[in-house]
N, C-alpha and C positions, 0 to 999 in steps of 0.2 A: 504494499498500500504507501502512496505516494504521501510525503510529509505535509500535513493538513495546514493551511494558513490559520493566522491567531483569531481570525473571527469564526472557524469552526471549532477552534479549541474553547470557546467564551463558555457555553453552557455547560460542557463537562467537566471543566475547573473548577464553577460554581456548584455544580453538584457533589464535588468531590468535599468541597471544604462546607459541606452540607450537615454532617454531622457536627458541628457548632466546635469543633474542637482546631489546637493549633497546629498545622502543615509547614514542614519547610518546602522549600521551592525544588528541591533535590527529590524528595518524595512524590511532590507533584509531577515533574517529571517525569518517573518513574513510571508512576500510576498512569498516566497520557497514554506514556508511549506502548503500555501494553492496549488499553482500549482502543488505539490506532493501529494494533498491530504492526508496529513497525519492525524494520527487518536490523541486525545488527549495523550494516551497512548505513541506513539509514539514521540512526539512532548519533552514529560519530559521524556523520558528514558536517564538514565545518564551513563557516564563513569563508568566504575569501582569504582573509586576513589570516586564518588559521587558527586565531585565538580562542575560537568559542564554536560549539557545536548549533545548526543552525537549528535544530529543534530546541535547544535551551533556550536558546535565541528569543524562540518565536512564544515559548513558555511564558516567559522574563516578562515580555510585553504585552504578552495577554493579563495577566496577574495585574499589571501596571494599568490597562485600562477599566479592569472591572474595580482598580482601587479608584480610580478617578470618577467613577460611577456610583459610588459610594456603596457597593456590594461587598467591596474585602477590606480588611483592614490589618493592620500591622499592628498584633500585641504585644513584640519584641521584635529585638534584632533575627534578623534572618527567617522570620515567620509571619504565613499570614492567617487570618481567622474570618469567618463570617461574618455581615453582619444584621441587623436586624434586617435592613431594607433587602438586603440578599436573601434572605428565609422568606419574606414577602414573595420578593420576584419569583422563588422555586416553586411555592405555593399557589401559583398562578400556574404552573406546569407548562412552561412557553415551549415551544416547537422547536425554537432557536434564539441564540443571542448573538445580535450582533450590533456593529455601528448605530443602523439605524433604531435598535431600540435601546441602546444607551443615549442616544440624541433626547428620551422623556426624563434624563435626571438635568438637573439645573449646573449639576457642579462640573459634571462633563459636557457639556456647553461651554461653560467657560474654561475649559481646558483645551477646549478645540479652536477657543476665539482669541484672536487678534485684533488691534486696531490698524486700521489701515493706513492713518494719520492722526494727528492731534486732534482735526477739527471733526473726526465721525462721532456723531453722537451714541450714546449708550445706547441705545436703543437699534440700532442698527448695526451690529456686530457683523465682522468679515467669518467666516467660517472656512478654514484653513482645511482641505479636503486631506483627508487620512488616505493610504490606499490598502491594499492587502496586505504588503508588505511592512515590515517593523523599519523603523527609522535607524536603524542600524543596518538591517539589510539594506536598505535603498543606499546609504551611505558607500556599502562593502561594495555592493554589485558596480553603483555609479562610478568609484573607484577603478573597478575591472574594465570596465569598457572605455574609459580614459586612458587604461594602462595598453588595453588592445590595439587602439588606434596609433597608440605612440609605439608602439613596437612594428607595425605594418609601415608607418611612416620611416620609423630609424632605418628598418631593414630595405627599407625602397634608396634611402639615401646612400647606404651602406654600399649596395649594389651599382650606385652610381659614380663610387669614386674610384680614383685612380688604384692601380696594382700597388702602387709604392705608399699611400694612404693605407689601405687597409691592411699593408703590413705594419705600418705605425699603429693601427687602431688595434690588430691582434697582439703587438707588444704594450701598448697602454690596458687594455682589458687582463693581460695575464698578470702582469704585474700588481693592477689594482686585485686580485683574486689572491694574490703571494708568491708569486712564482717570481724567478728571474734574479730574485736578489734587489738591483736596484734597475732602475730602465736605461741607465746607460748599457750596463751589462747584456741585459735583454734585447735591447737596440742592436749590438753586435752580431748577437747571435741569430736574430729573424733574419732572413736570406741568404745565410752565411753555411749553409747546411752541407751543399756540395755532394750532392746525389739528387740523382732521377724523380727518386720519391719522399724527398726530403727539403721541406722548404727553411727547418731553421730549428735551432736546438736551444732552451733556455735551462736553468736551475729547476729544480722541482722545489728548493725552498731556499733562505738565502743563508745558508750555509754550504748551500751545492752540494748536498750527499750523494746526489742522484740527478741525473738529467731526464728531459722529458722531449722527445724528437717531435715536431710540427709539420705537419701540412695543412695548407689551407688553401682553399678554393673558392675564387671570388666570381662564382656562377651565378647567374641566373635565373632561369627556370630547368636548367640540366639535372637529372637524377642520377647524387654520386649511388654507382652501383659498383656489387662485389668484386669488379678487378681491378677499379682503383683502391681499395681498401689493400687486396692483396697486396699490389704492387707497393703502397706505402709499410705494409707488414715486412715484408721481402725486404725492402732495405732497411728497415730497422735490425733485421737479424743479420745484415750486412755489416751494421755498426756494434753488434754481440749486446743489441740493447732491446729492453721491453714493455716500454711506456711509451705511448705516444699520444696526441692529441692531433685528432682531425675536424679542423672544420672549415664550414660552406656555405654560402648564403645561401644556398636552395636546399633539397632534402636530399636522403638517405635514403635506398629501396631497402625493404623488407628485408632479401635477402645478405644484403651490406651487414645489418642489421645481426640477425643469425648469425651471419661468419663470424662478426666482431664476441661475439656471446660463447662461442665454442671453442677458440683459441687458446693459446697458454697467455701471448702479451696479451698486456692490459692495453686496450687503445679505446678512449674516448670520444664519442661522435656528437659534435654540436652542431645541430644546422642549425639555418637562420634563424627560425623565430627563436629555438634556445642561446642564440649568439645576441638578438634583441634582450631578450630577457638577463641576460646576463650585463650586457649593457647598463641597460637601466638601475638593475641591483647594485651594479658597482660603480654607478655614475660616470661612467664613460660615452661624453657625445650628448646627456642629456643634461639639463638645469631643473632644478627646484622652482615651482612656481608659487606652491601655496600650501602651507601645512596645516593639519584641523586636528584639536585633539579633544579627544572623547572621554569625560570625563563623569564619574559616580560616585554619590555621597559616600564619604568616607564613616564607617558606623563605628570604627573605633575613635575617632572625634569624640562622637556624642555619649561614648558609654562613661557615664558616672563611675569615681574611682570607690 
C-alpha cells in the first residue's frame, strides 16, 4: 500500500487518541503504519534530505493540524492527548477528517490565516491554501527539483567545455573530494598518464600511500561500453595497478557495469549524472544562492529544573 497523505491519517490518528490516554508520537507512527499496512521499505523511505522518514514526517504534521484545530493537546513533553472537542468530534462518527472539515474550528482558520497587507481588515482574512504535502515535504521536493535542474544545466556546460578545461575540472573535483594531496600535484598528474588507456594518475590520499589511475571521456551521448572499460583495465594491469576511476559526461552500458562488478581490479564508474551531483556536493562550478534553516522548538529549554 502506498504511503498515505496527511489528510488520510487525520481520522485514524484521532481515533487512536480516542482512549483518552497520553500517547507518544513514536507509538502513533507504529500504530498507523500497521493500520495502513505499510511495508518495511515504505516505513523506511526517507525525505530527499535523508534526515527523516517520509511517514514519520507526515504523522507529525497530521498531529500538528489536529492540535491547531483543538482536537489534540500536549499534556507533557513528547506526548499528545485527545481534547474534549476531539471526543465530541469522534462521537459524531465522521466518515473522514480533512482540511475542509477542520475549517469549522476558529483556531484552525487562524492557523491558516495571514494578512496580505497592513490595510486588510480583520473581516477579510487571506486563507493560505494548504496542499496535500506537508510543509517540510514541499521544501524538500522543491529543493530536489531545483537541484535536478542544476544538474542538467551543469552537465550541459561541462559537455560544451574544451578538453583542457575538462581535465582541470576533473582535477578540481578530485582534490575537493580529498584526492591528490594538492591541486598542483594533481594538476601535474592529470594528462600525463603516458598510456593509451590512461589519462592521468592521482594520489589516493594526501600521504600518497596509493595511486589511482584515471580515464576521462568528455562525450556527449555516446554510451561507454565494455570494450572501453576493458581497455582501461588492461592499461592498469600494465602499470601493476588495481585502482582506477573512469569518468564520463555520458553514460555507461549495463554490460560495462556488470563487467566492473566481476573483475578483481577496483574500478569506480562515474557517469554524467553522478559527475554533476559530485560537482554540486563538492562546490565545483557552482555557488550558493540561498540558505534556509528549518527550526523546531527546543523542548529542553522549556523544561523546569
